[in-house]
C-alpha angles and dihedrals in degrees: 000000000000115000091241092056093046093048093049101044111016107030093070091058120107130200113238096179142273136271122186107321095337126101111206116214132179126213136178114267091244094066106017100098092043094050091046092053098040107031111023092092092047092052090049090051091051090052091051092048089052091054095247119157089231123102105159131066124208124188128206131180121266119205110237088221133067123258120204128315119327094028103071116145103245092207091064100091135134090248092058096045110106108226121214139155092278097054106024095104093044090052092049093048093048091048090049090052090050095048095046111019114206091359101080113036121351118206101016110199119193119190137179143108121303120281100032100108107269092129090047090056095046092050090044088059090052093046092048093052094046090053098042105026106027092164093068122094105239128176130180119192142144126248088244092056091045089053094047092048091049093050091048090049091053092050094048095039089243099128095123092055089048091052092049091050093055103031100047093071139112095205130022121186117190123187126205098010088176085081088075091070114112094015104102097176093051090044089054092051093046090048091057092043090052092050095048093050096042095048090046092056097253122148119247123196117183137179135197141166088242141034117270092254090055093057086092099171094047117102111272093232090059093047088050093052092048088062096050092095131024125325115199131183121223106208131195115278119260123230095272092051093047090051091050090051092052093048091051093049092050092046093049090051089055092240130139116251092241117221117350095258100042099091092038088055091051093045089053093052099051114056102154111082145320093262092058090044090055091047093051091051091050090052093051093046092049091052092046090050093052097043097036089232123147122253100256142140093265093058092047091049090053096049107031121050122205112273111249111253104271121250094012092156105241109170111257091227090061092048090052093047094050094047093045090052092049091054095042097244136111124262088243090058091048095056094034132091100264115134094193114129099253099046091041094052092041090052091052091050092048092049090051093051092045090052091049099045106036136054093234121132122234093259090049091051090048092055090054091052102059098301095294120167124245094258090059090050091049091050090050090053092051093048095049092047089053091045092052091053093050100040118051092188091057091046091054092048091051090048091053092049091047090054092047093051092045090052090051091054093045092050091050091050 
């Protein structure tokens, strides 16, 4: 196949292993369903032609973030981080922490909405240190993984081994520390881990979707420690940064830029975050590949609507009512506890639109959707973003609802 096609769809795949006659592959959420439909048979044919005793292909998700040591995403480096006005200070601070651990900013606390590059920066610190200071003990993890490991250690009576694993380090990087909220036992353990590392001169780099002071249900003594060093916001990318990101993605895929205005048109239509920008580009490229159409402004205008101006202030009740009607359910079902397919998907869509069109925080949104916590809201956002990329019908429905809600806000103004 052409290099551009291979680079876009097959290069991101990873081999997990084999069992019997089945080869197990992992792929990012943004391309997994497409690759499975279009290229599974081709991969199987290539295996057969190579004389392999494998005839079936199985796909599994791959997290587009790194988990713990040994599984760092090698593409998350400082060189590949696109710097713009919204993240310039965060990039400089992370690089300073990598170049001089515990001497520059300790702890370094990055905060901002999902999809803006916080994970990229944390993993870039780890990758930099592993390349330039291999003698240091460096561990990247998420607060969720830390929690799960701690619970497993309690159950297996392996707490001492757990403590040694996390306290005998030179650098600890922890993503999504908001996940510690509401887990008093894990908070207690993390508090002591933080103290041991900090007092021992180790570097701590943390990230969250909110500032330390906004982690209202987290123990005050942890919030206080998170603010001992430097707290830096990671803001959404401006138009120039979004355009730079798109050009890099297209170049790395070995594709032509299309007409001169195509990428500018796409950058102007997606103003939320880099993750959504990447997803939109994947959607456009997939459509262009199937229909043999060029990547141009006309194609982008057909497939990608303008993002509604963020934080436009549409009442949440109206958002919920519109989404419930579109899915044929009641508003009570939408905000209730039902896990049936229609209410669950409608709830995810409503949460996405609420996040896009109001200034509410994740915990505030959760309270308006049946008293859910912020981690549930964050999970809903991730699932609906993945669903939109995989299901064009769902994407079109969300686009229509987004336009309706935007029109409501515009009419009220």
